[in-house]
C-alpha positions in Angstrom: -33.6 12.6 5.6 -30.2 13.7 6.6 -30.3 17.5 7.2 -27.1 17.8 5.3 -28.6 16.6 2.1 -30.0 19.3 -0.3 -28.7 22.1 1.8 -29.0 25.3 -0.6 -25.8 26.6 0.8 -23.9 23.8 -0.6 -22.2 24.0 -3.9 -23.1 21.5 -6.8 -20.4 19.5 -8.5 -19.7 18.7 -12.0 -17.2 16.0 -12.9 -16.2 16.6 -16.6 -16.0 19.7 -18.6 -16.3 18.5 -22.2 -19.1 20.3 -24.3 -22.0 19.0 -22.7 -20.5 18.9 -19.0 -19.7 22.8 -19.7 -23.1 23.4 -20.7 -24.5 21.8 -17.5 -22.2 23.4 -15.4 -23.5 26.9 -16.9 -27.1 26.2 -16.5 -26.5 24.9 -12.6 -24.7 28.2 -12.3 -27.8 30.3 -12.7 -29.2 28.9 -9.5 -26.6 27.3 -7.6 -22.8 27.9 -6.6 -21.0 25.5 -8.7 -17.5 23.7 -8.4 -16.4 21.7 -11.4 -13.5 18.9 -11.6 -11.2 18.6 -14.6 -8.1 16.3 -14.5 -6.0 18.7 -16.6 -4.3 21.5 -14.6 -4.2 23.7 -17.4 -8.0 23.4 -18.1 -8.6 24.2 -14.4 -6.5 27.4 -14.8 -8.4 28.3 -17.7 -11.6 27.9 -16.2 -10.7 29.8 -13.0 -8.7 32.8 -14.8 -10.2 33.1 -18.1 -13.6 31.8 -17.4 -13.6 29.5 -20.4 -13.0 25.8 -20.8 -11.1 24.8 -24.1 -12.5 28.2 -25.4 -16.0 27.6 -24.7 -17.5 30.4 -22.2 -17.8 29.5 -18.5 -20.0 31.2 -15.9 -17.3 33.5 -14.1 -19.0 32.2 -10.5 -18.0 28.7 -11.1 -14.7 27.5 -9.6 -12.6 24.7 -10.8 -10.3 22.1 -9.0 -8.4 19.0 -9.8 -9.2 17.5 -6.2 -11.9 15.2 -6.0 -11.9 15.2 -2.1 -12.5 18.9 -2.1 -15.3 18.5 -4.4 -17.0 15.8 -2.6 -16.7 17.6 0.8 -18.1 20.8 -0.9 -21.1 19.4 -2.8 -23.9 17.0 -1.8 -25.1 16.6 -5.4 -22.6 15.8 -8.1 -23.4 15.5 -11.9 -20.5 13.2 -13.8 -20.4 14.2 -17.5 -17.4 11.9 -18.5 -17.2 9.9 -21.5 -17.9 6.1 -21.0 -14.6 5.0 -21.9 -13.0 6.8 -18.9 -16.1 6.7 -16.8 -15.3 3.7 -14.6 -11.7 5.1 -13.9 -13.3 8.4 -12.9 -15.7 7.0 -10.5 -13.1 4.9 -8.8 -11.0 7.8 -8.4 -13.9 9.6 -6.5 -15.1 6.5 -4.6 -13.1 7.0 -1.3 -14.5 10.7 -1.1 -18.2 9.8 -1.9 -20.8 9.1 0.9 -24.3 7.6 1.2 -25.7 11.1 1.4 -24.4 12.1 -1.9 -26.6 12.2 -5.1 -24.8 11.4 -8.2 -26.6 12.2 -11.7 -24.8 11.3 -14.7 -25.2 12.4 -18.4 -23.1 9.8 -20.3 -24.8 7.9 -23.0 -22.6 5.0 -23.2 -21.9 1.3 -21.7 -19.3 -0.2 -19.6 -18.1 -3.9 -20.1 -18.1 -6.1 -16.9 -15.8 -9.0 -17.8 -13.6 -11.6 -15.9 -10.2 -9.9 -15.0 -7.7 -9.8 -17.9 -10.4 -10.3 -20.5 -11.4 -8.0 -23.2 -14.3 -7.8 -25.7 -12.1 -9.3 -28.4 -11.5 -12.2 -26.0 -15.4 -13.2 -25.6 -17.4 -15.0 -28.3 -20.6 -13.8 -26.5 -21.6 -11.7 -23.8 -24.8 -11.8 -21.4 -26.6 -8.7 -19.8 -24.1 -9.5 -16.6 -21.4 -8.6 -18.9 -23.0 -4.9 -19.4 -23.3 -1.9 -17.0 -24.8 1.1 -17.6 -23.3 4.0 -16.0 -25.6 3.9 -12.9 -24.6 0.2 -12.3 -20.9 1.5 -12.4 -21.6 4.2 -9.7 -23.6 1.6 -7.5 -20.8 -1.1 -8.1 -17.7 1.1 -7.5 -19.2 3.5 -4.5 -21.3 3.7 -1.7 -23.7 6.0 -3.2 -27.2 5.0 -3.4 -29.2 7.7 -4.9 -28.3 7.5 -8.5 -29.7 9.5 -11.6 -29.2 10.0 -14.9 -29.9 12.8 -17.5 -31.2 11.7 -21.0 -33.1 13.3 -23.9 -32.7 15.6 -27.1 -29.8 17.6 -25.5 -27.5 18.8 -28.2 -24.8 20.8 -26.3 -24.5 23.5 -29.2 -28.1 24.3 -29.0 -28.3 24.4 -25.1 -25.3 26.8 -25.0 -27.3 29.1 -27.3 -30.2 29.0 -24.6 -32.6 27.4 -27.2 -35.6 25.9 -25.6 -35.2 22.2 -24.9 -36.1 19.3 -22.5 -34.7 16.5 -20.5 -35.4 13.6 -18.4 -34.0 12.8 -14.9 -34.4 9.2 -14.1 -34.0 7.6 -11.1 -35.3 5.2 -8.7 -35.7 7.6 -5.8 -38.1 10.3 -6.2 -35.7 12.9 -4.3 -33.1 12.6 -6.8 -35.8 13.4 -9.7 -37.0 16.2 -7.7 -33.4 17.4 -6.7 -32.3 17.4 -10.6 -35.9 19.4 -11.5 -34.9 22.1 -8.8 -31.5 22.5 -10.1 -32.0 22.4 -13.7 -35.5 23.5 -14.6 -35.7 27.1 -16.3 -37.9 29.0 -18.4 -36.2 27.5 -21.6 -35.3 24.1 -20.0 -38.0 21.7 -19.1 -37.2 18.7 -16.6 -39.1 15.5 -17.1 -39.0 12.6 -14.4 -38.9 8.9 -15.0 -38.5 6.0 -12.5 -36.9 3.5 -15.0 -33.6 4.7 -14.8 -32.3 1.7 -16.9 -34.8 2.3 -19.7 -33.8 5.9 -19.8 -30.3 5.0 -20.0 -30.5 2.5 -22.6 -32.6 4.8 -24.7 -29.7 7.3 -24.9 -27.2 4.6 -25.7 -28.9 2.6 -28.3 -30.2 5.7 -30.1 -26.5 6.4 -30.8 -26.4 3.3 -33.1 -29.4 4.7 -35.5 -27.9 8.1 -35.4 -24.7 6.9 -37.2 -27.1 4.9 -39.7 -29.0 8.2 -40.2 -25.8 10.3 -40.9 -24.6 7.5 -43.4 -28.0 7.9 -45.4 -27.5 11.4 -45.3 -24.1 11.3 -46.7 -25.2 9.1 -49.5 -27.4 11.8 -50.5 -30.7 9.9 -49.6 -34.0 12.0 -48.7 -36.3 12.3 -46.0 -38.2 9.2 -47.0 -35.3 7.0 -46.2 -34.7 8.6 -42.9 -38.3 8.3 -41.9 -38.0 4.4 -42.7 -34.6 4.3 -40.8 -36.0 6.0 -37.7 -39.2 3.9 -37.5 -37.4 0.7 -37.9 -34.5 1.8 -35.8 -37.2 2.5 -33.0 -38.5 -1.0 -33.3 -35.0 -2.4 -33.1 -34.1 0.2 -30.3 -37.2 -1.4 -28.3 -36.2 -5.0 -29.0 -32.6 -4.5 -27.8 -33.9 -2.3 -25.0 -36.4 -4.8 -23.7 -33.7 -7.5 -23.7 -31.4 -5.3 -21.5 -33.8 -4.8 -19.3 -35.7 -1.5 -20.1 -39.3 -0.6 -20.3 -41.3 0.3 -23.3 -42.7 3.6 -21.8 -39.0 5.0 -21.5 -38.2 4.2 -25.2 -41.4 6.0 -26.5 -40.8 8.9 -24.3 -38.4 11.9 -24.5 -35.3 10.1 -23.9 -36.1 7.6 -26.6 -37.9 8.8 -29.5 -37.4 12.4 -28.6 -33.5 11.8 -28.6 -33.6 9.6 -31.7 -35.4 12.1 -34.0 -32.9 14.9 -32.9 -29.7 13.0 -33.2 -31.0 11.6 -36.4 -31.5 14.7 -37.9 -28.7 16.9 -36.8 -25.3 17.7 -37.9 -24.8 18.5 -34.3 -24.5 15.1 -33.5 -21.3 13.6 -33.4 -22.7 10.1 -34.0 -24.5 11.5 -37.0 -21.2 13.2 -38.1 -19.5 9.7 -38.0 -22.0 8.1 -40.5 -21.9 11.2 -42.7 -18.4 11.1 -43.1 -18.2 7.4 -43.7 -20.5 7.6 -46.4 -18.5 10.7 -48.1 -15.5 8.1 -48.3 -13.5 8.8 -45.0 -12.1 5.8 -42.9 -13.1 5.1 -39.3 -9.8 5.8 -38.2 -9.6 9.2 -40.0 -12.7 10.2 -38.5 -12.0 9.3 -34.8 -8.5 10.8 -34.9 -9.8 14.0 -36.3 -12.7 14.4 -33.6 -12.3 16.4 -30.4 -14.8 14.6 -28.3 -16.0 10.7 -28.4 -18.7 9.5 -30.5 -20.5 6.8 -28.2 -22.2 4.9 -30.8 -19.1 3.3 -32.3 -18.2 1.3 -29.2 -22.0 0.8 -28.5 -22.0 -0.8 -31.8 -19.4 -3.3 -31.2 -20.8 -4.2 -27.8 -24.3 -4.7 -28.8 -23.4 -6.6 -31.8 -21.6 -9.0 -29.4 -24.4 -9.1 -27.2 -26.9 -9.7 -29.8 -24.9 -12.7 -31.2 -24.9 -14.5 -27.7 -28.6 -14.2 -27.3 -29.6 -15.3 -30.7 -31.8 -12.4 -31.3 -31.6 -10.3 -34.7 -30.6 -6.8 -35.0 -30.2 -6.2 -38.6 -29.2 -2.3 -38.4 -27.0 -2.8 -35.5 -25.3 -6.0 -37.1 -24.7 -4.5 -40.8 -23.5 -1.2 -39.2 -21.0 -3.2 -37.4 -19.9 -4.7 -40.5 -19.7 -1.3 -42.3 -17.4 0.3 -39.4 -15.3 -2.8 -38.7 -15.4 -5.4 -41.5 -15.3 -2.8 -44.5 -18.7 -3.7 -45.9 -19.7 -0.8 -48.3 -22.6 1.1 -47.2 -24.5 0.6 -50.4 -24.3 -3.3 -49.8 -25.6 -2.8 -46.4 -28.3 -0.6 -47.5 -29.5 -3.2 -50.1 -29.4 -6.0 -47.5 -31.8 -4.0 -45.1 -34.1 -3.0 -47.9 -34.6 -6.9 -48.6 -34.7 -7.9 -45.0 -37.9 -9.8 -44.3 -39.8 -7.4 -42.0 -43.3 -8.6 -41.9 -45.2 -6.5 -39.5 -45.0 -2.9 -39.2 -45.5 -2.8 -35.3 -45.5 -5.8 -33.1 -44.3 -4.8 -30.0 -47.4 -3.2 -28.4 
């Protein structure tokens, strides 16, 4: 192994200083020198002079930069914490400065499209797995980096920022990526598990956002715990079917990154996706909700993408299909619920 790798004297890099990126940067700073990248010069200045990022406290030892080359030359391990909508663009900007010795771990629970040049999702009657990229696949496609990992699990940023006990999964095909993620992040209040099925772990984090929107809608309608329990269990089945079709392993879906994250986000007003569903059920329009949110709810775009994928495969995903109609075709939530209650689920568990 290159002696340059894993040098403890090297800083650790964080790309993206949204709420989750800020939390991860602060956690990393407990053990390591940390340099963070932000595109907005005013945010970099706020971090360096006021030790805050959009008002959120930042460890005073953390340095911020707008220079991708400086970050890559200063760090062997980089954490990319960028929303999926801008993820590929940011990775391309960093690509000239990334080398095979770098380790890149991302924390983005979204998907990117891989379509013919000039095409958009609206132009496609159907898409296949080849048209869908997880964030690790984007990194591998756009850079020379080989050792890629992801963070996933029930990691609500507001709870982590308060130091409440939690855990995450570092997934990678490379054991040294898992070990490095554990070394950098593990603490008395933050457990870090490993998983070699990076695709399954990524898909777990992505697909549960769909169910979280639906859970928020049930809460917004004033429905109780029985309804939420029904949704989570049937949502888990749908997540597993979709995840298998996209190349993930069952073990990942029933672990911390799957059911652990699903339960947390389907039960928490701290979840952006849950909040979208809740506000829809309270009568707001999707545009009103999106325009008022400070950060992206990844599940909205995921619903659109997965619905198109499902149509192309011929499989059924009733929760996703009906949520799409609620979000984009003005189907009333009450009508979607009535449809799902009549849907002919014949067997409780048929994937084991």
